[in-house]
py3Dmol code that shows the C-alpha trace and the ligand (Angstrom):
import py3Dmol

protein = """\
ATOM      1  CA  MET A   1      -9.608  -2.077 -32.811  1.00  0.00           C
ATOM      2  CA  ALA A   2     -12.100  -1.592 -30.035  1.00  0.00           C
ATOM      3  CA  GLU A   3     -11.398   1.206 -27.487  1.00  0.00           C
ATOM      4  CA  ASP A   4     -10.523  -0.568 -24.181  1.00  0.00           C
ATOM      5  CA  LYS A   5     -13.254   0.531 -21.533  1.00  0.00           C
ATOM      6  CA  ASN A   6     -11.227   0.028 -18.725  1.00  0.00           C
ATOM      7  CA  PRO A   7      -7.594   0.913 -19.635  1.00  0.00           C
ATOM      8  CA  ARG A   8      -4.660   0.360 -17.167  1.00  0.00           C
ATOM      9  CA  VAL A   9      -3.580   3.221 -15.099  1.00  0.00           C
ATOM     10  CA  THR A  10      -0.085   4.346 -16.195  1.00  0.00           C
ATOM     11  CA  ILE A  11       2.163   7.321 -14.948  1.00  0.00           C
ATOM     12  CA  PRO A  12       0.884   9.665 -17.740  1.00  0.00           C
ATOM     13  CA  SER A  13      -2.820   8.971 -16.853  1.00  0.00           C
ATOM     14  CA  LEU A  14      -2.132  10.068 -13.203  1.00  0.00           C
ATOM     15  CA  ARG A  15      -0.746  13.277 -14.484  1.00  0.00           C
ATOM     16  CA  ALA A  16      -3.585  13.753 -16.888  1.00  0.00           C
ATOM     17  CA  LYS A  17      -6.070  13.052 -14.091  1.00  0.00           C
ATOM     18  CA  LYS A  18      -4.265  15.872 -11.947  1.00  0.00           C
ATOM     19  CA  GLU A  19      -4.586  18.159 -15.325  1.00  0.00           C
ATOM     20  CA  ALA A  20      -8.373  17.213 -15.677  1.00  0.00           C
ATOM     21  CA  GLY A  21      -9.122  17.837 -11.907  1.00  0.00           C
ATOM     22  CA  GLU A  22     -10.244  14.220 -11.499  1.00  0.00           C
ATOM     23  CA  LYS A  23      -8.949  12.843  -7.910  1.00  0.00           C
ATOM     24  CA  ILE A  24      -6.446   9.746  -7.723  1.00  0.00           C
ATOM     25  CA  THR A  25      -7.616   6.982  -5.499  1.00  0.00           C
ATOM     26  CA  ALA A  26      -4.919   5.002  -3.676  1.00  0.00           C
ATOM     27  CA  LEU A  27      -4.674   2.311  -1.095  1.00  0.00           C
ATOM     28  CA  THR A  28      -1.989   0.069   0.264  1.00  0.00           C
ATOM     29  CA  ALA A  29      -2.203  -3.690  -0.604  1.00  0.00           C
ATOM     30  CA  TYR A  30      -0.029  -6.569   0.500  1.00  0.00           C
ATOM     31  CA  ASP A  31      -1.574  -9.658  -0.906  1.00  0.00           C
ATOM     32  CA  PHE A  32      -3.670 -11.399  -3.734  1.00  0.00           C
ATOM     33  CA  PRO A  33      -7.230 -11.366  -2.574  1.00  0.00           C
ATOM     34  CA  VAL A  34      -7.322  -7.831  -1.379  1.00  0.00           C
ATOM     35  CA  ALA A  35      -5.429  -6.388  -4.252  1.00  0.00           C
ATOM     36  CA  ARG A  36      -7.922  -8.171  -6.506  1.00  0.00           C
ATOM     37  CA  ILE A  37     -10.903  -6.664  -4.548  1.00  0.00           C
ATOM     38  CA  LEU A  38      -9.061  -2.967  -4.665  1.00  0.00           C
ATOM     39  CA  ASP A  39      -8.513  -3.275  -8.306  1.00  0.00           C
ATOM     40  CA  GLU A  40     -11.984  -4.408  -9.087  1.00  0.00           C
ATOM     41  CA  ALA A  41     -13.330  -1.515  -7.133  1.00  0.00           C
ATOM     42  CA  GLY A  42     -11.625   0.834  -9.471  1.00  0.00           C
ATOM     43  CA  ILE A  43      -8.721   1.998  -7.091  1.00  0.00           C
ATOM     44  CA  ASP A  44      -6.036   3.667  -9.241  1.00  0.00           C
ATOM     45  CA  LEU A  45      -2.890   3.033  -7.442  1.00  0.00           C
ATOM     46  CA  LEU A  46      -1.698   0.315  -5.271  1.00  0.00           C
ATOM     47  CA  LEU A  47       1.150   0.918  -3.044  1.00  0.00           C
ATOM     48  CA  VAL A  48       2.934  -2.044  -1.759  1.00  0.00           C
ATOM     49  CA  GLY A  49       4.147  -0.069   1.649  1.00  0.00           C
ATOM     50  CA  ASP A  50       6.497  -1.015   3.967  1.00  0.00           C
ATOM     51  CA  SER A  51       3.681  -0.283   6.306  1.00  0.00           C
ATOM     52  CA  LEU A  52       3.583  -4.091   5.605  1.00  0.00           C
ATOM     53  CA  GLY A  53       5.840  -4.509   8.572  1.00  0.00           C
ATOM     54  CA  MET A  54       3.659  -2.923  10.923  1.00  0.00           C
ATOM     55  CA  VAL A  55       0.184  -3.990   9.692  1.00  0.00           C
ATOM     56  CA  VAL A  56       0.709  -7.485   8.346  1.00  0.00           C
ATOM     57  CA  LEU A  57       4.333  -8.599   9.654  1.00  0.00           C
ATOM     58  CA  GLY A  58       3.878  -7.349  13.256  1.00  0.00           C
ATOM     59  CA  TYR A  59       6.909  -5.203  13.951  1.00  0.00           C
ATOM     60  CA  GLU A  60       6.551  -2.022  15.886  1.00  0.00           C
ATOM     61  CA  THR A  61       8.102   0.186  13.036  1.00  0.00           C
ATOM     62  CA  THR A  62       8.645  -0.015   9.422  1.00  0.00           C
ATOM     63  CA  ILE A  63      12.514  -0.172  10.073  1.00  0.00           C
ATOM     64  CA  PRO A  64      13.153  -3.892  10.073  1.00  0.00           C
ATOM     65  CA  VAL A  65      11.195  -4.636   6.799  1.00  0.00           C
ATOM     66  CA  THR A  66      13.729  -6.458   4.127  1.00  0.00           C
ATOM     67  CA  MET A  67      13.827  -6.132   0.572  1.00  0.00           C
ATOM     68  CA  ASP A  68      12.987  -9.876   0.270  1.00  0.00           C
ATOM     69  CA  GLU A  69       9.793  -9.268   2.427  1.00  0.00           C
ATOM     70  CA  MET A  70       8.892  -6.273  -0.014  1.00  0.00           C
ATOM     71  CA  ILE A  71       9.366  -8.498  -3.180  1.00  0.00           C
ATOM     72  CA  HIS A  72       7.616 -11.335  -1.568  1.00  0.00           C
ATOM     73  CA  HIS A  73       4.449  -8.981  -1.011  1.00  0.00           C
ATOM     74  CA  THR A  74       4.653  -6.963  -4.073  1.00  0.00           C
ATOM     75  CA  LYS A  75       4.575 -10.197  -6.390  1.00  0.00           C
ATOM     76  CA  PRO A  76       0.784 -11.144  -5.587  1.00  0.00           C
ATOM     77  CA  VAL A  77      -0.337  -7.734  -5.797  1.00  0.00           C
ATOM     78  CA  VAL A  78       1.090  -7.336  -9.269  1.00  0.00           C
ATOM     79  CA  ARG A  79      -0.637 -10.761 -10.209  1.00  0.00           C
ATOM     80  CA  ALA A  80      -3.969  -9.361  -8.785  1.00  0.00           C
ATOM     81  CA  ALA A  81      -4.012  -6.125 -10.462  1.00  0.00           C
ATOM     82  CA  ARG A  82      -5.521  -5.997 -13.992  1.00  0.00           C
ATOM     83  CA  ARG A  83      -5.821  -2.129 -14.206  1.00  0.00           C
ATOM     84  CA  ALA A  84      -4.141  -0.309 -11.219  1.00  0.00           C
ATOM     85  CA  LEU A  85      -0.638   0.831 -11.188  1.00  0.00           C
ATOM     86  CA  VAL A  86       1.375  -1.069  -8.688  1.00  0.00           C
ATOM     87  CA  ILE A  87       4.204   0.830  -6.769  1.00  0.00           C
ATOM     88  CA  GLY A  88       6.660  -0.739  -4.377  1.00  0.00           C
ATOM     89  CA  ASP A  89       7.867   0.918  -1.397  1.00  0.00           C
ATOM     90  CA  MET A  90      11.757   0.949  -0.878  1.00  0.00           C
ATOM     91  CA  PRO A  91      12.270  -0.189   2.673  1.00  0.00           C
ATOM     92  CA  TYR A  92      14.900   1.473   5.192  1.00  0.00           C
ATOM     93  CA  PHE A  93      18.485   0.819   4.052  1.00  0.00           C
ATOM     94  CA  SER A  94      17.579  -0.291   0.414  1.00  0.00           C
ATOM     95  CA  PHE A  95      18.726   3.114  -0.849  1.00  0.00           C
ATOM     96  CA  HIS A  96      21.044   4.393   1.562  1.00  0.00           C
ATOM     97  CA  LEU A  97      24.545   2.411   0.830  1.00  0.00           C
ATOM     98  CA  SER A  98      25.511   3.334  -2.913  1.00  0.00           C
ATOM     99  CA  GLU A  99      23.933   4.157  -6.127  1.00  0.00           C
ATOM    100  CA  GLU A 100      24.529   0.411  -7.211  1.00  0.00           C
ATOM    101  CA  ALA A 101      22.837  -0.954  -4.406  1.00  0.00           C
ATOM    102  CA  THR A 102      20.197   1.341  -4.876  1.00  0.00           C
ATOM    103  CA  LEU A 103      19.594   0.626  -8.360  1.00  0.00           C
ATOM    104  CA  ALA A 104      19.842  -3.078  -7.758  1.00  0.00           C
ATOM    105  CA  ASN A 105      17.207  -3.118  -5.205  1.00  0.00           C
ATOM    106  CA  ALA A 106      14.825  -0.803  -7.171  1.00  0.00           C
ATOM    107  CA  ALA A 107      15.332  -2.912 -10.345  1.00  0.00           C
ATOM    108  CA  ARG A 108      14.052  -5.956  -8.181  1.00  0.00           C
ATOM    109  CA  PHE A 109      10.730  -4.359  -7.744  1.00  0.00           C
ATOM    110  CA  ILE A 110      10.529  -3.738 -11.576  1.00  0.00           C
ATOM    111  CA  LYS A 111      12.229  -6.871 -12.994  1.00  0.00           C
ATOM    112  CA  GLU A 112      11.416  -9.640 -10.248  1.00  0.00           C
ATOM    113  CA  ALA A 113       8.051  -8.417  -8.959  1.00  0.00           C
ATOM    114  CA  GLY A 114       6.618  -6.485 -12.022  1.00  0.00           C
ATOM    115  CA  ALA A 115       5.849  -3.247 -10.320  1.00  0.00           C
ATOM    116  CA  GLN A 116       5.529  -0.344 -12.506  1.00  0.00           C
ATOM    117  CA  GLY A 117       7.560   2.043 -10.128  1.00  0.00           C
ATOM    118  CA  VAL A 118       9.088   2.718  -6.781  1.00  0.00           C
ATOM    119  CA  LYS A 119       8.492   4.996  -3.737  1.00  0.00           C
ATOM    120  CA  VAL A 120      11.609   6.479  -1.759  1.00  0.00           C
ATOM    121  CA  GLU A 121      11.026   8.296   1.317  1.00  0.00           C
ATOM    122  CA  GLY A 122      12.611  11.823   1.826  1.00  0.00           C
ATOM    123  CA  ALA A 123      14.224  14.547  -0.208  1.00  0.00           C
ATOM    124  CA  SER A 124      17.869  15.228   1.071  1.00  0.00           C
ATOM    125  CA  PRO A 125      20.349  16.030  -1.476  1.00  0.00           C
ATOM    126  CA  ARG A 126      21.808  12.405  -1.416  1.00  0.00           C
ATOM    127  CA  ARG A 127      18.406  11.015  -1.730  1.00  0.00           C
ATOM    128  CA  LEU A 128      17.712  13.346  -4.583  1.00  0.00           C
ATOM    129  CA  ALA A 129      20.823  12.281  -6.421  1.00  0.00           C
ATOM    130  CA  MET A 130      19.697   8.566  -5.773  1.00  0.00           C
ATOM    131  CA  ILE A 131      16.225   9.555  -7.052  1.00  0.00           C
ATOM    132  CA  GLU A 132      17.697  10.926 -10.331  1.00  0.00           C
ATOM    133  CA  ARG A 133      19.769   7.895 -10.904  1.00  0.00           C
ATOM    134  CA  LEU A 134      16.888   5.509 -10.666  1.00  0.00           C
ATOM    135  CA  ILE A 135      14.872   7.834 -13.086  1.00  0.00           C
ATOM    136  CA  GLU A 136      17.931   7.664 -15.405  1.00  0.00           C
ATOM    137  CA  ALA A 137      17.592   3.921 -15.475  1.00  0.00           C
ATOM    138  CA  GLU A 138      13.945   4.211 -16.472  1.00  0.00           C
ATOM    139  CA  ILE A 139      12.764   3.439 -12.851  1.00  0.00           C
ATOM    140  CA  PRO A 140       9.683   5.655 -12.040  1.00  0.00           C
ATOM    141  CA  VAL A 141       9.869   7.050  -8.642  1.00  0.00           C
ATOM    142  CA  MET A 142       7.135   8.534  -6.428  1.00  0.00           C
ATOM    143  CA  GLY A 143       8.508  11.040  -3.743  1.00  0.00           C
ATOM    144  CA  HIS A 144       7.375  11.196  -0.047  1.00  0.00           C
ATOM    145  CA  VAL A 145       7.539  14.011   2.203  1.00  0.00           C
ATOM    146  CA  GLY A 146       6.061  15.226   5.415  1.00  0.00           C
ATOM    147  CA  LEU A 147       6.061  12.799   8.070  1.00  0.00           C
ATOM    148  CA  THR A 148       8.462  10.033   6.800  1.00  0.00           C
ATOM    149  CA  PRO A 149       8.097   6.907   8.960  1.00  0.00           C
ATOM    150  CA  GLN A 150      11.365   5.753   8.248  1.00  0.00           C
ATOM    151  CA  SER A 151      12.912   8.639  10.065  1.00  0.00           C
ATOM    152  CA  ILE A 152      11.060   7.319  13.323  1.00  0.00           C
ATOM    153  CA  HIS A 153      14.228   7.467  15.641  1.00  0.00           C
ATOM    154  CA  HIS A 154      14.940  11.016  14.488  1.00  0.00           C
ATOM    155  CA  LEU A 155      11.357  12.250  15.290  1.00  0.00           C
ATOM    156  CA  GLY A 156      10.968   9.873  18.591  1.00  0.00           C
ATOM    157  CA  ARG A 157       7.227   9.282  17.482  1.00  0.00           C
ATOM    158  CA  PHE A 158       4.836   9.513  14.579  1.00  0.00           C
ATOM    159  CA  LYS A 159       3.494  13.195  14.436  1.00  0.00           C
ATOM    160  CA  VAL A 160       2.197  15.965  12.154  1.00  0.00           C
ATOM    161  CA  ARG A 161       4.878  17.789  10.536  1.00  0.00           C
ATOM    162  CA  GLY A 162       4.918  21.537   9.077  1.00  0.00           C
ATOM    163  CA  THR A 163       2.743  23.101  11.568  1.00  0.00           C
ATOM    164  CA  ALA A 164       5.325  25.925  11.897  1.00  0.00           C
ATOM    165  CA  PHE A 165       6.004  28.304   9.039  1.00  0.00           C
ATOM    166  CA  SER A 166       9.731  27.231   8.970  1.00  0.00           C
ATOM    167  CA  GLU A 167       9.338  23.549   8.644  1.00  0.00           C
ATOM    168  CA  ALA A 168       6.247  24.144   6.384  1.00  0.00           C
ATOM    169  CA  LYS A 169       8.616  26.221   4.044  1.00  0.00           C
ATOM    170  CA  ALA A 170      11.184  23.302   4.179  1.00  0.00           C
ATOM    171  CA  ILE A 171       8.575  20.655   3.432  1.00  0.00           C
ATOM    172  CA  ILE A 172       7.378  22.904   0.293  1.00  0.00           C
ATOM    173  CA  ARG A 173      11.173  23.364  -1.018  1.00  0.00           C
ATOM    174  CA  GLU A 174      11.529  19.287  -0.564  1.00  0.00           C
ATOM    175  CA  ALA A 175       8.376  18.533  -2.655  1.00  0.00           C
ATOM    176  CA  ALA A 176       9.570  21.316  -5.322  1.00  0.00           C
ATOM    177  CA  ALA A 177      13.084  19.567  -5.366  1.00  0.00           C
ATOM    178  CA  LEU A 178      11.577  16.044  -5.950  1.00  0.00           C
ATOM    179  CA  GLU A 179       9.324  17.327  -8.715  1.00  0.00           C
ATOM    180  CA  LYS A 180      12.865  18.814 -10.289  1.00  0.00           C
ATOM    181  CA  ALA A 181      14.521  15.401  -9.896  1.00  0.00           C
ATOM    182  CA  GLY A 182      11.910  13.864 -11.873  1.00  0.00           C
ATOM    183  CA  VAL A 183       9.380  11.907  -9.517  1.00  0.00           C
ATOM    184  CA  PHE A 184       5.989  11.201 -11.223  1.00  0.00           C
ATOM    185  CA  ALA A 185       4.216  12.011  -8.090  1.00  0.00           C
ATOM    186  CA  VAL A 186       4.608  12.981  -4.376  1.00  0.00           C
ATOM    187  CA  ILE A 187       3.171  11.642  -1.120  1.00  0.00           C
ATOM    188  CA  LEU A 188       2.421  14.215   1.361  1.00  0.00           C
ATOM    189  CA  GLU A 189       1.887  12.542   4.761  1.00  0.00           C
ATOM    190  CA  SER A 190       0.612  14.092   7.989  1.00  0.00           C
ATOM    191  CA  ILE A 191       1.020  17.831   7.212  1.00  0.00           C
ATOM    192  CA  PRO A 192      -1.466  20.753   7.597  1.00  0.00           C
ATOM    193  CA  GLN A 193      -3.731  20.993   4.737  1.00  0.00           C
ATOM    194  CA  GLU A 194      -2.674  24.438   4.036  1.00  0.00           C
ATOM    195  CA  VAL A 195       0.709  23.314   3.332  1.00  0.00           C
ATOM    196  CA  ALA A 196      -0.515  20.467   1.184  1.00  0.00           C
ATOM    197  CA  ARG A 197      -2.751  22.870  -0.963  1.00  0.00           C
ATOM    198  CA  GLU A 198       0.405  25.186  -1.583  1.00  0.00           C
ATOM    199  CA  ILE A 199       2.367  22.077  -2.454  1.00  0.00           C
ATOM    200  CA  THR A 200      -0.476  20.697  -4.805  1.00  0.00           C
ATOM    201  CA  GLU A 201      -1.100  24.013  -6.641  1.00  0.00           C
ATOM    202  CA  ARG A 202       2.964  24.527  -7.296  1.00  0.00           C
ATOM    203  CA  LEU A 203       3.730  21.166  -8.629  1.00  0.00           C
ATOM    204  CA  SER A 204       2.670  19.951 -12.017  1.00  0.00           C
ATOM    205  CA  VAL A 205       2.920  16.301 -10.946  1.00  0.00           C
ATOM    206  CA  PRO A 206       0.118  14.715  -8.580  1.00  0.00           C
ATOM    207  CA  THR A 207       0.308  14.975  -4.840  1.00  0.00           C
ATOM    208  CA  ILE A 208      -1.220  12.227  -3.061  1.00  0.00           C
ATOM    209  CA  GLY A 209      -2.199  12.737   0.397  1.00  0.00           C
ATOM    210  CA  ILE A 210      -2.427  10.744   3.532  1.00  0.00           C
ATOM    211  CA  GLY A 211      -3.395  13.003   6.459  1.00  0.00           C
ATOM    212  CA  ALA A 212      -2.757  15.991   4.396  1.00  0.00           C
ATOM    213  CA  GLY A 213      -6.336  17.117   3.819  1.00  0.00           C
ATOM    214  CA  PRO A 214      -8.466  17.574   0.878  1.00  0.00           C
ATOM    215  CA  TRP A 215      -6.667  19.808  -1.592  1.00  0.00           C
ATOM    216  CA  CYS A 216      -4.381  17.033  -2.809  1.00  0.00           C
ATOM    217  CA  ASP A 217      -4.573  15.202  -6.239  1.00  0.00           C
ATOM    218  CA  GLY A 218      -5.427  12.085  -4.718  1.00  0.00           C
ATOM    219  CA  GLN A 219      -5.620  10.353  -1.372  1.00  0.00           C
ATOM    220  CA  ILE A 220      -4.042   7.101   0.067  1.00  0.00           C
ATOM    221  CA  LEU A 221      -4.808   5.458   3.226  1.00  0.00           C
ATOM    222  CA  VAL A 222      -3.348   2.158   4.704  1.00  0.00           C
ATOM    223  CA  PHE A 223      -5.982  -0.675   3.820  1.00  0.00           C
ATOM    224  CA  HIS A 224      -5.774  -2.289   7.334  1.00  0.00           C
ATOM    225  CA  ASP A 225      -6.591   1.216   8.885  1.00  0.00           C
ATOM    226  CA  MET A 226      -9.529   1.976   6.519  1.00  0.00           C
ATOM    227  CA  VAL A 227     -11.137  -1.349   7.039  1.00  0.00           C
ATOM    228  CA  GLY A 228     -10.676  -1.569  10.782  1.00  0.00           C
ATOM    229  CA  PHE A 229      -8.700  -4.809  10.676  1.00  0.00           C
ATOM    230  CA  ASP A 230      -6.515  -4.666  13.799  1.00  0.00           C
ATOM    231  CA  GLY A 231      -8.532  -2.222  15.747  1.00  0.00           C
ATOM    232  CA  GLY A 232      -5.294  -0.678  17.431  1.00  0.00           C
ATOM    233  CA  TYR A 233      -4.579   3.254  17.572  1.00  0.00           C
ATOM    234  CA  LEU A 234      -5.423   5.145  14.502  1.00  0.00           C
ATOM    235  CA  PRO A 235      -4.318   8.578  13.688  1.00  0.00           C
ATOM    236  CA  LYS A 236      -6.748  11.420  13.371  1.00  0.00           C
ATOM    237  CA  PHE A 237      -6.903  11.435   9.694  1.00  0.00           C
ATOM    238  CA  VAL A 238      -7.935   7.765   9.244  1.00  0.00           C
ATOM    239  CA  LYS A 239     -11.473   7.408   8.634  1.00  0.00           C
ATOM    240  CA  LYS A 240     -12.800   3.633   9.431  1.00  0.00           C
ATOM    241  CA  TYR A 241     -15.021   2.675   6.485  1.00  0.00           C
ATOM    242  CA  ALA A 242     -15.655  -0.788   7.896  1.00  0.00           C
ATOM    243  CA  ASP A 243     -14.936  -2.830  11.177  1.00  0.00           C
ATOM    244  CA  LEU A 244     -13.266  -6.005   9.964  1.00  0.00           C
ATOM    245  CA  LYS A 245     -11.650  -6.758  13.438  1.00  0.00           C
ATOM    246  CA  THR A 246     -15.217  -7.244  14.850  1.00  0.00           C
ATOM    247  CA  LEU A 247     -16.536  -9.083  12.063  1.00  0.00           C
ATOM    248  CA  ILE A 248     -13.468 -11.271  11.998  1.00  0.00           C
ATOM    249  CA  SER A 249     -13.790 -11.880  15.969  1.00  0.00           C
ATOM    250  CA  THR A 250     -17.749 -12.466  15.731  1.00  0.00           C
ATOM    251  CA  ALA A 251     -17.271 -14.975  12.954  1.00  0.00           C
ATOM    252  CA  THR A 252     -14.130 -16.819  14.847  1.00  0.00           C
ATOM    253  CA  GLY A 253     -16.156 -16.847  17.891  1.00  0.00           C
ATOM    254  CA  ALA A 254     -19.215 -18.539  16.351  1.00  0.00           C
ATOM    255  CA  TYR A 255     -16.853 -21.143  14.651  1.00  0.00           C
ATOM    256  CA  ARG A 256     -15.149 -21.787  17.998  1.00  0.00           C
ATOM    257  CA  ASP A 257     -18.597 -22.417  19.592  1.00  0.00           C
ATOM    258  CA  GLU A 258     -20.006 -24.508  17.259  1.00  0.00           C
ATOM    259  CA  VAL A 259     -16.954 -26.638  16.856  1.00  0.00           C
ATOM    260  CA  ARG A 260     -17.000 -27.158  20.559  1.00  0.00           C
ATOM    261  CA  ALA A 261     -20.653 -28.036  20.573  1.00  0.00           C
ATOM    262  CA  GLY A 262     -20.376 -30.413  17.685  1.00  0.00           C
ATOM    263  CA  ALA A 263     -22.557 -28.387  15.705  1.00  0.00           C
ATOM    264  CA  PHE A 264     -20.074 -27.724  12.787  1.00  0.00           C
ATOM    265  CA  PRO A 265     -19.799 -29.455  10.438  1.00  0.00           C
ATOM    266  CA  ASP A 266     -23.364 -30.236  10.028  1.00  0.00           C
ATOM    267  CA  VAL A 267     -24.721 -32.470   7.122  1.00  0.00           C
ATOM    268  CA  GLU A 268     -24.754 -29.645   4.667  1.00  0.00           C
ATOM    269  CA  HIS A 269     -21.000 -29.077   5.277  1.00  0.00           C
ATOM    270  CA  SER A 270     -20.017 -32.849   4.804  1.00  0.00           C
ATOM    271  CA  TYR A 271     -19.240 -35.282   2.108  1.00  0.00           C
ATOM    272  CA  HIS A 272     -21.425 -38.354   1.753  1.00  0.00           C
ATOM    273  CA  MET A 273     -20.965 -41.821   0.000  1.00  0.00           C
ATOM    274  CA  LYS A 274     -23.787 -42.965  -2.074  1.00  0.00           C
ATOM    275  CA  PRO A 275     -26.291 -44.960   0.240  1.00  0.00           C
ATOM    276  CA  ALA A 276     -25.344 -48.391  -1.470  1.00  0.00           C
ATOM    277  CA  GLU A 277     -21.492 -47.832  -1.216  1.00  0.00           C
ATOM    278  CA  ALA A 278     -22.112 -46.794   2.355  1.00  0.00           C
ATOM    279  CA  ARG A 279     -24.032 -49.800   3.090  1.00  0.00           C
ATOM    280  CA  LYS A 280     -21.095 -51.855   1.919  1.00  0.00           C
ATOM    281  CA  LEU A 281     -18.837 -50.061   4.179  1.00  0.00           C
ATOM    282  CA  ARG A 282     -20.873 -50.801   6.990  1.00  0.00           C
ATOM    283  CA  ALA A 283     -21.197 -54.249   6.086  1.00  0.00           C
ATOM    284  CA  SER A 284     -17.389 -54.834   5.681  1.00  0.00           C
ATOM    285  CA  ARG A 285     -16.875 -53.437   9.081  1.00  0.00           C
ATOM    286  CA  ARG A 286     -19.355 -56.051  10.719  1.00  0.00           C
ATOM    287  CA  GLY A 287     -17.754 -58.869   8.661  1.00  0.00           C
ATOM    288  CA  ARG A 288     -14.318 -57.530   9.169  1.00  0.00           C
TER     289      ARG A 288
END
"""
ligand_1 = """\
8
KIV
O 4.124 2.297 3.792
C 2.934 2.718 3.358
O 2.069 2.431 3.341
C 3.136 4.390 3.098
C 1.968 5.030 2.974
C 1.464 5.497 4.326
C 1.879 6.129 2.131
O 4.337 4.855 2.983
"""
view = py3Dmol.view(width=600, height=400)
view.addModel(protein, "pdb")
view.setStyle({"model": 0}, {"cartoon": {"style": "trace"}})
view.addModel(ligand_1, "xyz")
view.setStyle({"model": 1}, {"stick": {}})
view.zoomTo()
view.show()
């Protein structure tokens, strides 16, 4: 059988990348057309993040995002991804009530939406027990420590974590506990690069950083931030690789002006009858 030149990214292949010292590329995705572009560009991992709530659905935080919204947006990303691994983000309160509810919600990402794993924020003892239960049920889990946006009401605002020694040590302990619980990768969000380096060197599973400096095994950004889609506040760690907001505003302004001026649609963008048929139509009008 011929060797597949562009094999699917799998959980073991992410680990192999870490071992080979190859960086893992990841971005968030929430719909079919964008996921298709990111997949074709060779991004390894597409996270249907609960950042969906803030960048697509217009919520102020990720807290209101529901399981149904997450499943609705995970399905098209799965349909688009031919190579990338697709991970669904467990929204707030989908993994807090009971093991049964947590399992049922995580299984929806796998069975109903077709994702290959889920992400869970936090590493409290109770959270670790839930994560172990999911892994026992064959649901791969990605951990997430540092700034965990679902803790917004505890934190008061989104801010860098682990700048002081004691908090840094706590985050390092959490990452190690997640590895022990069996996660296949850990997201490190908004922590100093020194802390991320320490975690990356200690863990055998890949670390994927967002605002965690260059030492992580991979990097992830929120797609809308990376392409300048909404143009609002961006944290220091976001690099804007494009300015889609300006591009879309300029295009929309040009469309508005052309419609108002009657310049669009022009001949090129209109359908036409065959001349003989058009003559018949005109004649029928005259004759009624
Ligand atoms: O929801 C999300 O997009 C995330 C990333 C920031 C890692 O959790």
